[in-house]
C-alpha angles and dihedrals in degrees: 000000000000132000092253091064090051099039096144092050090049089052090052092051092044093051101036106026106037120147092278098042090123090064090060101039131029093215137017091247089064091056091049091049090049090054092052092045099043105037130072116261088245091060091050090048093052093047089048090053091052091048091051089051090051094047091050089056094090096235120165120223094275091049093050091051090053091048092051090052092046090051089054096247108158095190113098108197091187088065088059093053096264131098132245090247095050092046093048091051090049088050089050092050092048093052093043090051091048092052102037104023093055101036095253092130089083096046117105112256 
């Protein structure tokens, strides 16, 4: 599963979890909230689709960590006491809630 197949997810990681992401946000949740707040619903929807594709890939924890690194995500949830899998599912739920829980699914993107 290459970066090209997950382009929108790569864009999210590039923009919100670059090497210096910790200088901009105190915690990863702040970066995720900024993405939802600052981007168009269509961008969130496309990133969510990529994330669903990734989560359906059947990766174990080690595989997900490798994928995060390959997609240039500089946040390491396992260093915060979580796991890549748990964090990615939390990310999924946050984006899904933002789109469907607040009526953004019908907004032009």
